[in-house]
C-alpha positions as CSV (number, residue, x, y, z in Angstrom):
1,M,-117.6,-57.5,-141.7
2,K,-119.1,-57.6,-145.0
3,K,-118.7,-60.6,-147.7
4,I,-118.3,-59.5,-151.1
5,E,-119.6,-61.4,-154.1
6,E,-117.5,-62.7,-156.1
7,K,-118.6,-60.6,-159.2
8,V,-117.5,-57.4,-157.5
9,L,-114.7,-58.9,-156.8
10,E,-113.8,-59.4,-160.2
11,E,-114.0,-55.8,-160.9
12,I,-111.3,-54.8,-157.8
13,T,-108.5,-53.7,-159.4
14,G,-105.3,-52.6,-156.9
15,G,-102.8,-49.3,-157.4
16,N,-102.2,-47.1,-160.1
17,T,-98.5,-47.7,-160.5
18,S,-97.5,-49.6,-163.0
19,I,-93.9,-50.4,-161.8
20,T,-92.8,-53.6,-162.9
21,G,-89.8,-55.9,-161.9
22,P,-88.6,-55.3,-165.5
23,I,-89.1,-51.7,-165.7
24,I,-86.6,-51.6,-162.1
25,N,-84.1,-53.5,-164.2
26,A,-84.2,-51.5,-166.9
27,L,-83.9,-48.3,-164.8
28,V,-80.9,-50.0,-162.9
29,N,-79.1,-51.1,-166.1
30,V,-79.1,-47.7,-167.7
31,I,-78.2,-46.3,-163.9
32,K,-75.2,-48.4,-164.6
33,V,-74.0,-47.4,-168.2
34,L,-74.1,-44.1,-167.5
35,K,-72.2,-44.6,-164.0
36,D,-69.3,-46.8,-166.4
37,A,-69.3,-44.1,-168.9
38,G,-69.1,-41.3,-166.2
39,Y,-65.8,-42.8,-164.8
40,S,-64.5,-43.5,-168.5
41,I,-64.9,-40.0,-169.3
42,G,-63.2,-38.6,-166.4
43,S,-60.3,-40.9,-166.3
44,G,-59.6,-40.1,-169.7
45,I,-59.8,-36.3,-168.5
46,R,-57.3,-36.9,-165.9
47,R,-55.0,-38.8,-168.4
48,I,-55.4,-36.2,-170.9
49,E,-53.9,-33.3,-167.8
50,E,-51.4,-35.5,-166.5
51,N,-50.1,-36.1,-170.0
52,N,-50.4,-39.8,-169.2
53,L,-51.3,-41.1,-172.7
54,C,-50.5,-44.5,-174.3
55,P,-48.1,-43.4,-177.6
56,L,-49.9,-44.5,-180.6
57,E,-46.9,-45.1,-182.9
C-alpha cells in the first residue's frame, strides 16, 4: 500500500453532500408541523360536516 504524504492528506475532501444533523432535524420539524396542521384542518372539516361546533354565545 502506498503511503500518502501529509500535504496530500490535507487536500483530501470527502463526499459532495453537505446534509448535516441540524438540516435533517429542521426538515423533520417542518414535516411534524405540516402533519399537525393537517390533523387540525381535517378535524375542523369533520366537525363542520357533522355540525358538531361549539356555540359562540
